C-alpha positions in Angstrom: 0.0 0.0 0.0 1.0 3.6 -0.6 0.1 6.2 2.0 0.7 9.9 1.4 1.0 11.2 5.0 1.2 14.9 4.3 -1.3 16.5 1.9 -3.6 19.6 1.8 -7.0 20.0 0.4 -9.1 23.1 -0.1 -8.4 26.5 -1.5 -5.5 28.6 -0.1 -4.4 32.2 -0.7 -1.0 31.6 0.9 0.7 30.4 -2.3 0.1 28.7 -5.7 -1.4 25.2 -5.8 -2.8 22.7 -8.2 -6.5 22.0 -8.3 -7.4 21.7 -4.6 -10.7 19.9 -5.0 -11.3 16.5 -3.5 -12.2 15.2 -7.0 -8.8 16.3 -8.4 -6.8 14.9 -5.4 -8.7 11.5 -5.8 -8.0 11.5 -9.5 -4.3 12.0 -8.9 -4.3 9.3 -6.2 -6.0 6.8 -8.6 -3.5 7.7 -11.4 -0.5 7.1 -9.1 -1.8 4.1 -7.1 -1.9 6.0 -3.8 -4.3 4.1 -1.5 -4.6 6.5 1.4 -3.7 10.2 2.1 -3.8 12.3 5.3 -4.8 15.9 4.8 -4.6 19.1 6.8 -7.2 21.1 4.9 -6.6 24.8 4.3 -9.8 26.0 6.0 -8.6 24.5 9.3 -5.2 26.1 8.9 -6.9 29.4 8.3 -8.9 29.1 11.5 -12.3 28.4 9.8 -12.9 25.5 12.2 -16.4 24.4 11.3 -15.7 24.7 7.5 -12.5 22.7 8.0 -14.3 19.9 9.9 -17.2 19.8 7.4 -14.7 19.6 4.5 -12.7 16.9 6.1 -15.9 14.8 6.7 -17.0 15.4 3.1 -13.6 14.4 1.7 -13.7 11.2 3.7 -17.2 10.3 2.5 -16.4 11.2 -1.1 -13.2 9.2 -1.1 -14.9 6.2 0.6 -12.4 6.5 3.5 -9.3 7.1 1.5 -8.7 10.7 2.5 -8.1 10.9 6.2 -7.3 14.1 8.2 -5.3 15.9 10.8 -6.9 18.1 13.4 -5.1 21.5 13.8 -4.1 23.2 17.0 -3.4 27.0 17.3 -1.7 27.8 20.6 -3.0 31.4 20.5 -6.5 30.0 21.3 -5.7 27.0 23.5 -9.1 26.3 25.1 -11.1 26.8 22.0 -8.8 24.9 19.8 -8.3 22.0 22.2 -12.1 21.6 22.2 -12.1 21.6 18.4 -9.2 19.1 18.2 -11.1 16.8 20.6 -14.2 17.2 18.5 -12.4 16.5 15.2 -10.7 13.4 16.7 -14.0 12.0 17.7 -14.8 11.5 14.0 -13.4 8.5 12.2 -11.5 10.5 9.4 -9.2 12.2 12.0 -6.1 10.2 12.9 -3.6 12.8 14.1 -2.9 16.5 15.0 -1.0 19.1 13.0 1.0 21.9 14.6 2.6 24.8 12.7 5.1 26.8 14.9 6.0 29.0 11.9 2.5 30.2 11.4 2.0 30.7 15.2 5.4 32.4 15.5 5.9 30.4 18.8 9.0 28.3 19.2 8.3 24.5 19.5 9.7 24.3 23.1 7.5 27.1 24.4 5.1 26.1 27.2 2.1 27.1 25.1 2.5 23.9 23.1 2.3 21.7 26.2 -1.5 21.3 26.1 -1.5 19.8 22.6 1.3 17.3 23.6 -0.7 16.3 26.7 -3.8 15.8 24.5 -1.8 13.7 22.0 -0.6 11.6 24.8 -4.1 11.2 26.2 -5.6 10.3 22.9 -2.6 8.3 21.6 -2.4 10.0 18.2 0.7 11.3 16.4 1.7 14.9 16.0 2.7 16.3 12.6 4.8 19.5 12.9 5.9 21.8 10.2 9.7 22.0 10.3 12.2 24.0 8.3 15.5 26.0 8.8 16.1 29.7 9.0 17.5 31.6 6.0 18.1 35.2 4.9 15.1 35.0 2.6 12.8 33.2 5.0 13.7 34.3 8.6 10.4 33.3 10.0 11.4 29.7 9.8 13.5 30.2 12.9 10.3 29.2 14.8 10.3 25.6 13.6 13.9 24.2 13.4 13.9 20.5 14.3 16.3 20.9 17.3 13.7 23.0 19.2 11.3 20.0 19.4 13.7 18.0 21.6 12.2 19.3 24.9 8.7 17.9 24.3 10.1 14.8 22.5 11.9 13.9 25.8 9.0 15.0 28.0 6.4 12.9 26.1 8.2 9.8 24.8 4.9 8.1 24.3 3.9 10.7 21.6 5.1 10.1 18.1 6.3 13.2 16.4 6.6 13.5 12.6 9.0 16.2 11.4 7.1 17.5 8.4 9.5 18.4 5.5 12.3 16.7 7.4 13.7 20.1 8.3 13.2 21.7 4.9 16.7 22.5 3.8 20.3 21.4 4.3 20.9 22.3 8.0 17.4 21.4 8.8 17.8 18.0 7.2 20.9 17.4 9.4 19.0 18.5 12.5 16.0 16.4 11.7 18.1 13.3 11.0 19.9 13.8 14.3 16.7 14.1 16.3 15.2 11.1 14.6 18.3 9.0 15.2 18.3 10.0 18.9 14.7 9.4 19.9 12.5 6.4 19.1 9.3 8.5 19.0 10.5 10.8 16.1 9.8 10.3 12.5 10.3 12.5 9.4 8.4 12.9 6.2 9.8 13.7 2.7 7.3 16.4 1.7 8.6 19.7 0.4 10.6 21.1 -2.4 14.1 20.0 -1.5 15.4 17.9 -4.4 19.0 17.2 -3.5 20.5 14.1 -5.2 20.9 11.2 -2.8 18.7 12.8 -0.1 16.4 9.8 0.4 19.5 7.4 0.5 21.1 9.7 3.1 18.0 9.8 5.3 17.8 6.0 5.2 21.5 5.8 6.2 21.1 8.4 9.0 17.7 7.6 10.5 16.7 4.2 9.1 14.0 3.4 6.6 11.6 2.5 9.3 11.5 6.1 10.5 10.7 7.8 7.2 7.3 8.6 5.8 6.3 9.4 2.2 4.6 12.8 2.1 4.1 15.1 -0.8 2.6 18.4 0.3 0.0 18.2 -2.5 -1.8 20.4 -3.5 1.1 22.9 -3.0 3.6 20.5 -4.6 3.2 17.9 -7.3 3.2 14.5 -5.6 5.1 12.9 -8.5 8.3 14.8 -7.6 8.5 13.2 -4.2 7.2 9.7 -5.2 9.8 9.6 -8.0 12.7 10.3 -5.5 11.6 7.3 -3.4 11.0 5.0 -6.3 14.3 5.9 -8.0 16.4 5.9 -4.7 19.3 3.4 -4.5 17.8 1.6 -1.5 16.4 -2.0 -1.2 12.8 -2.6 -2.3 11.9 -3.4 1.3 13.0 0.0 2.4 10.9 1.7 -0.3 7.9 -0.3 0.8 8.4 0.9 4.4 8.7 4.5 3.3 5.8 4.5 0.9 3.3 2.9 3.2 4.2 0.4 5.8 5.5 3.0 8.3 2.4 5.1 8.1 0.1 2.2 8.4 1.9 1.2 11.6 2.2 4.8 13.0 -1.4 5.7 12.4 -2.7 2.2 13.3 -4.4 2.0 9.9 -5.8 -1.3 8.4 -3.7 -2.9 5.7 
């Protein structure tokens, strides 16, 4: 099975994207043989909570259970958002929680993130976090460097953390691989627009194939660019199978 563990659905004004409709995403999944995908829809990211919940439920029904979802937590509204996260996770399509320190402009080791880690521990669901590395052209990414997650990774060893985008760029990749290698509850996904030659092979060497998830960031990025890197990687077929689906099935406790 192939599981895309990092997609988006719904219209966004934050950047260019391909057709964000559920119909288009399903067509692409069918074309590429993707069995399941896990989405953080853009209305949820934009704080349109009821719209986001309704869209996630619609996508699940329309896809006959193939498009699952993350709930989304905004630490600026902890009580309201925790209630919404609980409500979302009471519905079958929701299998994890997404956090985005870059959007919140709150460092990952800040105490304001503690409630969502406690909730993830209570409900036994994974956390997906946006991670990247700071640069002159994108200084806001300082809020989500992988090393800043270590505090909560150690505090909540029972919570599985997925480092979305695997740190984003060169120094971020190094930090993500180090954190994943050091803690059994850390995973990384391959979504994003970093296309360095040999990157998948290097991640397998550094962190292990059993700690890497296939993720595309569709509809912001064409899924074929990430899938092709995995399929063309100079790694054993067993490692490709783990990355493309087996790890996600295990992590999210999904039926095979």
